[in-house]
C-alpha positions as CSV (number, residue, x, y, z in Angstrom):
1,M,28.8,-41.7,18.2
2,S,26.0,-40.0,15.8
3,K,25.1,-36.2,16.5
4,S,22.3,-35.0,18.7
5,I,19.3,-34.2,17.5
6,N,19.2,-30.8,18.7
7,D,23.2,-30.7,16.8
8,I,21.6,-31.6,13.7
9,K,18.5,-29.1,14.1
10,K,21.5,-26.4,14.5
11,E,23.1,-27.5,11.4
12,F,19.8,-26.9,9.3
13,E,19.0,-23.5,11.4
14,A,22.4,-22.4,10.3
15,V,22.1,-22.6,6.6
16,N,19.9,-21.1,3.5
17,L,17.0,-22.7,2.9
18,E,18.0,-22.8,-0.8
19,E,21.2,-24.8,0.2
20,V,19.4,-26.9,2.8
21,T,19.3,-30.0,0.2
22,Q,22.6,-31.2,0.7
23,L,21.9,-31.8,4.8
24,I,18.6,-33.5,3.7
25,D,20.8,-35.9,1.8
26,L,23.2,-36.3,4.6
27,Y,20.9,-37.0,7.0
28,K,17.7,-38.5,5.3
29,E,19.1,-42.6,6.5
30,D,18.6,-41.2,10.1
31,T,15.8,-43.0,11.3
32,R,15.1,-41.3,14.7
33,A,12.0,-39.8,15.0
34,G,13.3,-35.9,15.8
35,V,15.4,-36.5,13.0
36,V,12.7,-37.7,10.3
37,K,10.3,-35.0,11.4
38,L,13.0,-32.4,11.0
39,I,13.9,-33.4,7.7
40,Q,10.2,-33.6,6.6
41,S,9.6,-29.9,7.7
42,Y,12.4,-28.7,5.5
43,E,11.1,-30.8,2.8
44,N,7.9,-28.6,3.2
45,K,9.8,-25.7,3.1
46,L,11.6,-26.1,0.0
47,A,8.1,-27.2,-1.7
48,K,6.7,-24.1,-0.9
49,L,9.8,-22.1,-2.0
50,E,9.3,-23.7,-5.3
51,E,5.8,-23.2,-5.5
52,E,6.6,-19.1,-4.4
53,K,9.6,-18.8,-7.3
54,E,6.5,-20.4,-9.9
55,R,4.1,-17.8,-8.5
56,I,6.7,-14.9,-9.1
57,K,7.4,-16.5,-12.7
58,L,3.7,-15.9,-13.2
59,M,3.5,-12.8,-12.0
60,K,5.6,-11.5,-14.6
61,T,4.1,-12.7,-17.7
62,F,2.9,-9.4,-18.7
63,E,6.7,-7.8,-18.2
64,N,7.7,-10.7,-20.3
65,D,5.4,-9.8,-23.1
66,Y,7.3,-6.6,-23.2
67,L,11.0,-7.5,-23.0
68,E,12.0,-5.4,-26.1
69,Y,11.0,-2.2,-23.8
70,E,14.1,-0.8,-21.4
71,Y,11.4,1.1,-19.2
72,V,8.2,-1.1,-18.3
73,C,6.7,0.0,-15.4
74,G,4.1,-1.2,-13.4
75,I,1.5,1.6,-11.5
76,D,-0.8,1.4,-8.6
77,E,-2.9,3.4,-6.2
78,V,-4.0,3.4,-2.5
79,G,-6.2,5.6,-0.6
80,R,-9.3,6.0,-2.7
81,G,-11.5,4.6,-0.3
82,P,-10.8,6.3,3.2
83,L,-13.0,9.2,4.9
84,A,-9.2,10.9,5.3
85,G,-5.7,11.7,4.3
86,P,-4.6,11.7,0.6
87,V,-4.4,9.3,-2.1
88,V,-1.1,7.8,-3.0
89,A,0.3,6.4,-6.4
90,A,3.7,4.7,-7.1
91,V,5.1,3.5,-10.1
92,V,8.1,1.2,-10.0
93,V,10.3,-0.2,-12.5
94,L,12.0,-3.7,-11.7
95,P,14.8,-5.0,-13.5
96,K,14.1,-7.7,-16.0
97,D,15.7,-10.3,-14.3
98,C,13.8,-9.5,-11.0
99,E,12.7,-12.1,-8.7
100,I,11.8,-10.7,-5.5
101,L,9.8,-13.4,-3.6
102,Y,6.5,-12.9,-2.1
103,V,5.3,-9.7,-3.7
104,N,1.8,-9.7,-4.1
105,D,-1.3,-7.5,-3.4
106,S,-0.1,-5.2,-0.9
107,K,-3.9,-6.0,0.6
108,Q,-2.9,-9.7,1.0
109,L,0.1,-8.9,2.8
110,S,1.0,-8.1,6.5
111,E,2.1,-4.8,7.9
112,K,5.5,-6.3,8.6
113,K,6.0,-8.2,5.4
114,R,4.7,-4.7,3.5
115,E,7.8,-2.9,5.4
116,E,10.1,-5.5,4.5
117,L,9.4,-6.0,0.5
118,Y,9.4,-1.7,0.8
119,D,12.6,-2.0,1.3
120,I,13.9,-4.5,-0.9
121,I,12.1,-2.9,-3.7
122,I,13.2,0.7,-3.5
123,E,16.3,-1.0,-3.6
124,E,16.4,-3.3,-6.2
125,A,14.3,-1.1,-8.4
126,V,15.7,0.5,-11.4
127,D,13.3,3.4,-10.8
128,Y,10.3,4.8,-9.1
129,G,8.3,7.5,-8.9
130,V,5.4,8.4,-6.0
131,G,2.4,11.1,-6.5
132,I,0.4,12.0,-3.5
133,V,-2.8,14.5,-3.9
134,Y,-4.4,15.6,-0.7
135,Q,-7.8,15.7,0.7
136,N,-8.7,19.3,0.0
137,E,-8.1,18.5,-4.1
138,I,-9.9,15.2,-3.6
139,D,-13.2,17.2,-2.6
140,E,-12.3,19.7,-5.2
141,I,-11.8,17.4,-8.4
142,N,-13.6,14.2,-6.8
143,I,-11.6,10.9,-6.4
144,L,-11.3,9.2,-9.6
145,E,-9.6,12.4,-10.7
146,A,-7.7,13.0,-7.8
147,T,-6.5,8.9,-8.4
148,Y,-5.3,9.9,-12.4
149,K,-3.7,13.0,-10.9
150,A,-1.5,11.4,-8.3
151,M,-0.5,8.6,-11.1
152,R,0.8,11.3,-13.4
153,I,2.4,12.8,-10.6
154,A,4.1,9.9,-10.0
155,I,4.7,9.3,-13.6
156,S,6.4,12.3,-13.7
157,N,8.7,11.4,-10.9
158,L,10.7,8.7,-12.7
159,S,13.9,9.9,-14.2
160,R,12.9,9.4,-17.7
161,K,9.4,8.8,-19.3
162,P,7.9,5.3,-19.4
163,D,7.9,2.7,-22.4
164,V,4.8,0.7,-21.3
165,L,2.5,1.2,-18.2
166,L,1.1,-1.7,-16.6
167,N,-2.0,-0.7,-14.9
168,D,-4.2,-1.9,-12.4
169,A,-7.4,-1.6,-14.1
170,V,-7.4,1.6,-15.5
171,T,-6.0,3.5,-18.7
172,I,-5.1,7.2,-17.2
173,P,-6.0,9.6,-19.0
174,G,-3.5,12.6,-20.2
175,I,-0.4,10.2,-20.9
176,D,1.6,10.6,-23.8
177,E,-0.1,8.5,-26.7
178,D,3.4,6.8,-27.4
179,V,3.2,5.6,-24.0
180,I,1.7,1.8,-24.3
181,Q,-1.0,1.6,-21.2
182,V,-1.7,-1.8,-20.5
183,P,-5.0,-1.9,-17.8
184,I,-5.0,-5.6,-16.3
185,I,-7.6,-6.4,-14.1
186,K,-6.6,-7.2,-10.6
187,G,-3.5,-6.3,-12.0
188,D,-2.0,-5.8,-8.2
189,A,-2.3,-9.6,-8.2
190,K,-0.9,-10.6,-11.3
191,S,1.8,-8.4,-12.4
192,L,5.2,-8.3,-10.3
193,S,5.7,-4.7,-11.1
194,I,2.0,-3.3,-10.2
195,A,2.0,-5.5,-7.1
196,A,5.4,-3.7,-6.6
197,A,3.6,-0.5,-7.2
198,S,1.1,-1.2,-4.6
199,I,3.4,-1.9,-1.7
200,V,5.3,1.3,-1.8
201,A,2.5,3.4,-2.3
202,K,0.4,1.3,1.0
203,V,3.7,1.8,2.9
204,I,4.1,5.5,2.0
205,R,0.4,6.2,2.8
206,D,0.4,4.2,6.0
207,R,3.4,6.0,7.1
208,M,1.8,8.9,6.6
209,M,-1.2,8.4,8.5
210,V,0.9,6.8,11.6
211,E,2.2,10.6,11.2
212,Y,-1.1,12.2,10.9
213,A,-2.2,10.5,14.1
214,K,0.3,12.4,16.3
215,E,-1.3,15.3,15.3
216,Y,-4.7,13.8,15.4
217,P,-4.8,11.1,18.0
218,Q,-9.0,11.1,18.6
219,Y,-9.4,9.6,15.3
220,G,-7.1,6.4,15.4
221,F,-5.7,7.3,12.2
222,D,-2.3,5.4,13.3
223,S,-4.9,2.0,13.0
224,N,-7.2,2.8,10.4
225,K,-5.2,4.8,8.3
226,G,-8.5,7.0,7.6
227,Y,-10.7,4.4,6.5
228,G,-14.2,4.1,8.0
229,A,-13.8,2.0,11.3
230,K,-16.6,2.4,13.7
231,A,-14.4,4.1,16.3
232,H,-13.0,6.2,13.6
233,I,-17.0,6.9,12.5
234,D,-17.7,7.8,16.5
235,A,-15.1,10.2,16.8
236,L,-16.3,12.0,13.6
237,K,-19.8,12.4,14.7
238,E,-18.6,13.2,18.6
239,I,-15.9,15.7,17.5
240,G,-16.6,16.6,14.4
241,P,-13.5,16.7,11.4
242,C,-10.4,17.5,11.3
243,P,-8.4,19.7,8.3
244,L,-7.3,15.7,6.9
245,H,-11.2,14.6,6.1
246,R,-12.5,14.6,3.0
247,R,-15.4,16.7,3.0
248,S,-17.2,14.9,0.2
249,F,-16.5,11.4,1.5
250,I,-18.0,12.5,5.3
251,K,-21.2,14.1,4.3
252,N,-23.4,11.0,5.2
253,F,-21.8,11.2,8.9
254,V,-21.3,14.7,9.9
255,K,-22.7,18.2,8.3
256,V,-20.0,19.8,6.6
257,E,-19.5,22.9,3.9
258,L,-18.3,21.5,0.7
């Protein structure tokens, strides 16, 4: 007596996707519509998995250009545009054989996926560093200089000096000349290391803003993360700024002393 379709489905669900080929071979002669549909579904999943592996290989192109160096780092920042809160930079050194799937520009990922990948990246990274520059200093030195400073702080928090810095479109001033800097346009979508850094920076900053929301709940920082959402701007106009607001960013909405 042949197995029920439900039992076959449970078999498929019990194995890792990469090990499902054997089951597909085992049941590919089964002509029952439910089994045929099940196999097609898993074949599609396998095809997507192979596509993802190829995408990750392509995202290691820049890293592979510098295989002779030990510390090839990706660096990125989050928080240049918000009206409130800090700018956060992260630098990540991944193992040369790293193939963490689904890593991408943090803006292209759901919050849940970013959180999942954050844990994997932190666990697998050879090294990483984080730099934070707060709103008061952003107002003092401007957001571009604050971004560069956050990046330099992140680099200083590595256990050793980088050999190569893969940067998202910038060349960071104030870095030792013997460190090779490689500015890559849209690097967070083209380099695995930069994408990983963007995820780390994004998760850390988002967690900070969620905590700040407990102290200043009226601005909705837990949802808008300090960006200029309508509800945030309305609250700003109605009750004025809090200490987290960047005075130089909100001057178009409320009167502030710079």
